[in-house]
N, C-alpha and C positions, 0 to 999 in steps of 0.2 A: 558190040561185045556181049556175049552171053552172060547170064547170071552166074553160071558155074565158073567161068574164067575169072570174073571179077572177084568171086569168093576165094578162089585159089590164090589169086594174087594178094588178096587182103591177109589171108592166113599166112602166106609166105613172108609178107612184110612184117607181121607181128612176131613171127619166129625169129626173123633176122634181128629185129630190134631187141628182143628179149636175150639173144645171145651175145649182144655187143657189150653188156654190162661187165665191169671188172669185179672180181671177188673182193669181199670185204675181209681184211685181216682180223685175226682173233685179238681181242683186247688184252693188254698186259695185266697181270695180276696185280691187285692193290692190297695194301694193308687194311685190315679191318679193325675197328675199335667198337666196344660196346659199353653202355652205361650212359648214354645221353651226350649231347653236345657241350654241356657245361661241366663235365667232369675233369677237364684238364687233359684229355686224351686227344692229340692231334696227329694225324698221319703225315702231315707235312714236315714235322719237326720244329715248327715255329708256332708259338702260341698266339692268341688273339691279339696280344699287345705288340706283336712284331719284334719282340726282344730275343727271340731264338732260345726259348727255354726247353727245347727238345733234348733227348738224349741220344748217344751213339749206341749202336747195336752191340758193340763189344764191351760195354761198361759192366763192371762187376762190383759187388759190394761185399762186406764181411759176411752177410747172411748167405750169399752165393757159395762162399768158401767153406763155411762151417756146415752147412746143410747140403745134401745132394741136390742137384738141380736138374736132373733129366729123369723123365718118366718114359719107359719103354713100353711098346705095344706089340700085340701079336699081329700077324699078317691080316691085312684088310679089316682091322678092328679099331674101334675107338673106346673100347671098354678098359677101365683102369683095372690093373692086375692087383691081386690081394697083397702081394709083397711090396707094393708102392703106397699102401694105405698109411702106413706109419710116417713115411717121408712127407706125404701131403698133410698129415696131421701136424707134423712139426712146422711146416711152412704156414699152416693156418694159425697156429699159435703165435708164431713170429709176427705175422701180419696183423692179427687182431690185437696183440699187446702193443704194437707200434703203428698207430693209425697214420703216421706220416710216411710209412713205407708203402711203395707201390710195386707191382709186378707186371711184367709183360710175359704172357704165355705164348711161346712160339711153336706152332704145330708143324710137323715135318712128316714126310712120307718117303718110302723108297722109290726107285725110278720105274717100277712096274706099274702099269696103268696109264691113262692119258694124263696130260698136264692138268686139264680141268678137274678130273676125278681126284688127282692127288692134292690139288689145292683145297678141294671140299673135304677130303679125308684129314688133311692137316688142320683145318678149321674144326672139324668134329672133335679131333684129339685135344686141341686147345680148349674148346668149350667143355669137354668132359672134365678136364682138370679144374677149370673155372667153377663148374658146378659143384664139385667136391669141396673146393675151398669155401664157396659161399655157404654150403650146407653146414660147414664147421665154423661159421660166424664171420668170415671175411666180408668187409663191405665191398659191394660191387664197384664203387667208384675207385678202389685201389687196384683193379685188375683190368688190364688190356689184353686182347688176343690178337694174333696175327698168324696167318698161315703162309708158309714158304713152300708147301708142297714138296716137290722133289728138287727145288732149286738150290738148296744149301745142304748137300749131303755131308755127313760126318765121315763117312768111308766111301772111297771111290771104287771099290771092287765090286764083283758080281757074285760073290758067294753068299750063302745063307747067312753067315755071320755079319758080312758087310751090310746086307739088307736089314738085319735086325737092328744094327746100330743107327740106321737111318730112319726107322720107325719110332719116332720120339716126339715128346713135347718138352720144351726146355722152359724152366722158370728163371726169369732174369729180373732182378731188383733194379728199379730205375729211379733212384733218388738223386 
């Protein structure tokens, strides 16, 4: 058998083996926490002692009811708008005066863009709120962030108003 025939068979074999692999599915999005592993923030909902000291996502406190808890964003932006500065200042005062209070900042995006991009955008929005709170004196150990991307829309429509309601970061007290 000639050298060229053996080379052609070897190349064909390599191509066939390379095509037989199955595609790897995208990983599921996960909750993210910041502030170190010893700050009491666990994504599993169960603390290190196994006693289940996590919170439910729909839990609200008195601070949620008296202060507004939603920061809205412009399209494809994670910049805090000037009209939300006073609301964030009020939350910063609440948190710095009550060191036992903790918040979870939930970042959201509208359905435009890929799933991965929207998870990242939701994370940037939650981190922008976190940064403002920390600048105003809130301890980092009081703050958790999580991005839901487009997975938990506030409004299910496809109008500009519906999209605007979904571009948000929610402040949830988790005591």
